N, C-alpha and C positions, 0 to 999 in steps of 0.2 A: 504494499500500499504505500500512499504518499508519505513523506516524512513532515514533522511539525513545520510549519512556516513555509511550506513549499508552495510556489505560484500556481495558479491555475492555467491550464494550457490556451484555453479560448475564451475571449471575453470581448465585451463591446461597451466597456465602461470608460467613461472619460472623468478625469477630476476637473475641478474649477481652473487650474492651471492649464491643463490640456485645452479645455474649451477656449481659454484666452489665447494660446498660442495659434489656435485654428483660426480665430477671428483675425489674428495678425498674418495668416498666410497670404492673404490677398492683397496685401500692401508691402510697400518697400520701407515704410516708415517704422523703425524700431520702437519710436516713442509713443504709438498709437496707444490709446485713442487721443493723445495729445498731439497737436500739430507739428511740433517741433521740438528740438532738445531744449531750446530757451524756455518754451511752454512748461515743459515737464520740469525743468529746474526751477522755474517760478513757483509751480504747483507744489513741488516737493518742499521748498522753502516756507511756503504759505502754511503747510500742514506740520512740519516737524521744526521749523525754526523762526517761523514769522509772528507777527502780533496777532491780537484778537481778530475774529471775524468782521467785526465793525471796523477796525483800523484798515484791514486789508481791502474792505470795499470802498472806503473813502481813498486809499491809495490808487485803485484802479480807477476810480472817478475822476481823477486828475485829467483835464482835457487833452485828448490825443495820445495818452500814455499807451493804453491797450492797442491801439492801432500801429503805433511806432514799433512796438513789441511783436506784434503779429498775433495776439493772443485771441483766441476763440471764447474765452470767458471774461465777462466786464466786471464781476463781483464775486463774493463768496458763494453766494447762492448757486450762481452757475458753475463754479468749480466743483462744488459739493455733488451736483447733478452728475457730472461727468464722471467724478469718483464712484458714486453709488451707482450708476447704471451700466458704465462701460469696463469696469474693473473687476477682477474676481472679488466676490463679495464674502464678507463675515456674516454668519447667521444673525438674524434680527432678532430683538428682544420681542416677547409676547407679554401681555399682562393677563394674569389669571386671578381669580377670587377665590378664597378658602374661608370657610366658616368653622370657627373653633370657639366654644364656649360663648355661644351667642353673640360673636363679633365677628364682622367680616374683615379680612385682610387681604391685601393685594401683594402677589408674588410676581417679579419679573424676572424672565428666564429665556434662554435660547434653547432651540434644539439640540438636545445632548449628543444625538447621533450625528448631527451636522458639526458639531464642534469637534467631536472626536475625529470624523473624516477629515476635517479641515486639518487637523495636526498631523494625521497619518499621510496625508497626501501632500504636504508641504514639500516642495523639491529641495529646501536647504537641508531638510533632515533625512532625506532618501539614503545618502550614502552610509548613514550612521545607525539607522534603525535595526532593532534586534528583532528576529522574528520566531527564535526558538530557544528553549533552555540550553544552557551550556555548562560543562564541567571544566573549571580552570584550577590549575595547579600551581604551587609556588616553585616546582623544579620538575625535572623529567622523570624522577621516581614516582610521581602521582601518587604520593602518600598523604600529603597534606592540602587540603582544599584552599582554595582563594576565593573569596566573596567580595564582590564589588558592585556591579550593577545587578538589576531585578533578575535578569534570566540566568544568573549564577547562583540564585537562592533556591531553597528547598520549595518556597511556594510555587514557583513557576513549573518546576519539576512534578511536584504531586499533582497541581491542578492540571498539567497537561496530560498525565497519566489518567486521570478521571474524564477529562474531556475526550481522549482517544476512545476511551472504552465506551462512553455513551453516544458520540457521534461518528466515530470512525476517525482513522488517521488523516493528518494532512490539515487539521485545524490551526490556524494561529491565534494565540492569546494576545490580546490587547489590554493590559493592566491598567484599569482607570484608577488614578490617584486623584482624592478629592481634598480640598483644604478651605477653611473658613478662617475669618479673623474678624471677631466682633469688635475689635477696636477701631476698624476702618468703617464707620457708619457714613452712609450717605442719604441724603433726604429727597424723598419723593412727595411733593404736594403736601409739606409738613409731617410726612410720615418717613421714620428713620428705617433703613434697611442695611444690611451687612452682606459682603461679597462671599459668592462660593466660586472657588476657583477648580480647573480641571486640568490635568496633563495625563499623558500616557507612559506607561514603563518601558515603552520599546524605545524611546528617546534616551539616551545614555545620561546619566546623572550629571556629567561634566557639562552637557548642554543644558539640561534642565535647570540646573541651579544659577544659570547666568541669564539675568533680566534682558541682555541684550538680543538673546536669541529669540525671545517670545515664546517660549515652548509651554507656557501657562495660558489658558483661556478663561475669560471671565464668563462663566456660564449662567449665573443668576445672581439676584439679590434677594435675601432672606428677611422677611419682617421681624421687626423687634417690637414688642410691646410689654408692659409690665401687668396688663390685665387687672388694674386696679379696682375694676368694678366688681371682682371676685373677691369677697372678703375672707373667705377661708383660705388661709395660706397653703395648706396640703392640695386642695382643689386648684388652686393658683398655679402652683408648681407643676401640676399633673397636665393642666391645660397648656402651659408653655411647652412642656415636652411633646405634648401632641401636635402643637403648631408646627414645632420644628420638623417632626417626622412627616406630618402632612405636606409640608412644602417640599421635602427632599424627596418624597415618595412621587409628588406631581412631576418633579423635573427629572427623576431617574427611571420613571415607568418603561420608556422604550428600550432600556438596557436588559428587561426582563426576557422577551423574545429574541432580540439580538443576541444576547450572550448564550442562551440556551440552543438556538437554531444556528447561529452565525450569519453573517453577511458579506456578501463580496465587496472589497474595499481595496483600491488602487494605492499604491504608495507613489512617491514623488517621481520614481523612476519609471512608472506606467505598469508595473507589475500588478497583477491583482489576485487576492488571497482570501481564502473563507475565514475571515476574522470573527472572533468571539470577544466583544468587549466585557469584561469581567471586573467587577469591584474589587479591588485589591489592597489600597491603603487609605487611611484617613489621617490627614495632618491638621492638627490644632492643638489649643491650649487644653489645659486639664478641663476646664468646665465645659468645653465643647466635646471632648473626649467622654466625659460623663453623660451629655446629652445623646451622643451617637449610641454608646454603648448601653444606655437604660440602666446604669448603675448607680449607687448610691454615694454622694459626695464623701470623700475621704477614704473610700475603698479603693482596691486596685482596679482598673478598668479592664485588665486582661486575665488575671487569675483571680481564685476565689477568695483570696485574702481580704479580712476586713480591716477597718481603720485601726482595730485595736491589736492586730496580729501583724502588722507590716513589718515589725522588726524581727520575727521569727524566722531565723534563716536555717533551721535545722533541715526541714524537708521543702523542696521544690514543689510548688502547687500546680504547676501545668496551667492551661489555658481552661477557661470557664467552659462548662460543656453547652455546646451551641445546639447539638441535634435534640435533646430532651427539650429545649425550649421552643424549637422550631415544631417539634411534634405536638407539644401543648397548645401552641397557637393555632396550628390548623384544625385540631379538634375542639376549639374553644365552643363554636355554636353549640355543639352536641353535649359537651360537658366542660364548664369553664372551670370547674374545680382544680384538676391538676394544674392548669396554667397558673392561678393564683398561689397554689401550694408551692409550685415551682419557683414563682418570684420571692416568696417569703424566705423559702430555705436559701435561695442564692443571694438574697438582698439586692434583687432587681425591682425597677419600677415597672408596674403592669401596664406596658404599653401595647395596645392590642394590635396595631399596624405599623410597627417599626418599618423605616424605608427599606431595609436590608431583607426584609422576610421573604420576598419572592425573587431576590436577585440570585441568579444560579452560581453555585459554587462560593457562596460569599460566606466568610466566617468572620464577623464583626469583631471577635475578641482577639482574632489574629492579625485583623487589618489595622489596629491602632498603633501608631508609630510613636517612639519617644518624643516627648516635648523638652528638645534640648535646651531652651533657653530657661524656662521655669524649672524642671524636673533635675535637669544634668548640672547646668550652671549655678543657677541660684539655690537649688536644692542640694546640691552636693559641693560643688567646687568652691562657692563663696564661704561655706562653713569650714571646709578644709583650710582654705587661707586664713581664716580668721582664728582658728584653733593654731596653726603653725605661728602665726604673729604672737598669739598670746603665749605659747610655750617658749619660743626663741627670742622674743623681743624684735621689733621691726628694724632697730639699729644694727643688731648683730646679723640680720638677715641681709641687710644692705652692704653691711661690711664683708660679708662672705662671697656676695654677688660681685664685689668689685676686685677680689682676688683673681 
C-alpha cells in the first residue's frame, strides 16, 4: 500500500497560488494585477510602510500625482479593491451568534479548513513541509532517539498507526496547533474578544516560531463576558466554561469529518495528498489550559494529581483517562449518572459538550503543552534564582562570575 504522506497520482486540485499563476499566464506583466512595477511598489509601501488610509487617499488626491505615476488607483478604497478581488485571498471572517446562560454572544471566525489549506499550500513552506513521522538518532548506532520537530515525536507515530488501521495506508496527518491569549483583547462594537490562532505541525518549528514567516493564522475571536447577571458564582463559572466550548466547537466542527475521512489538499509544490487535519496541541496560559481540559483550578491539567498532591513525586501519575470520559459523555442521554460520577471522581467540570468531544484521535490531556513563561520560568527558574541569591549572597555570585 501507499506510505504515509505519499502524494496522490492524479488530481485536478488548484491552490490559490496556482489559480493566481494561471491568471498571470495570459500576460507579460509580472506585477499583475498592478499595471507596472512602480504601481506595485507604491501599493506595497502603502500597506506595509505607509501612513493611514486617510493620509494615503489625501496623498493620491494631489492634482496630477496619480496620472504622472501611471497609477490605476486614485485612493485607498480603489487599492483595497484590487487587493481583495485580484490577489490570492485570505479566508474572510463570519459573524455567528451563540446563546449561553440567557445571553447572546457574537463570535467572529474564519473557515478553519480554508485557513489550514492556506498554510499547507503556501509555496514558501513547500520545501520544508513534513508529511510523515520519522525516527531520528544522535549517531549511526541508532540507540538514542533525538526529538525536535513534531514528526519525530511519539504522538505522530502512534496516531499515524491508528489512522492507517482505520482508513488504510497513505494518509497524511496535518497536526492542528491552537493557541489563545486572553491578554490580547479586541473591541467589537463595545464588546471585547480575544484571539484564537492556528498553525500546523507540518511546518518545522524553526519556521513556526518566527513571526516574519507568518506561519500562524488568526482563525477567530472568542467573546469575553463576566456574566454578572448570573448571581450564583458556581453557575456563572459553569456558564463561562460552556460559552468557551460552544464557541470553540462552532469554529472547529469542520475538523470532525475532515479528520476522520480525509480531504485532498495540495501543498505549495502542487502535489496533492489525502490529508487528515487532527487536533494535536493547545498552547495557552494555565487558566486557558484549565478551560480546555475542564479541570479544577489548582490541579494538574494533564495527570490526575490534585492541588494537594502536586509535590508527591513517588509515583508518576500518567495522563488522565480520556476514554472513560468520552464513553460517559456519549451515554449521557440514556444514563447521566456515570458521567457525573466520573467527573466527581476525577475532579473535572461537568461540561456536556467539550469542543474536543467529537474530534477524531484527539486526546485533550495529551495535547496541553507546557506554559514556559508562567510554569517553567516564573514557577521554577525565578524561585531557584532567588534561593541561590539568598544562600550565596548576590555579591558573592557577582564576584565568582567575574573570575
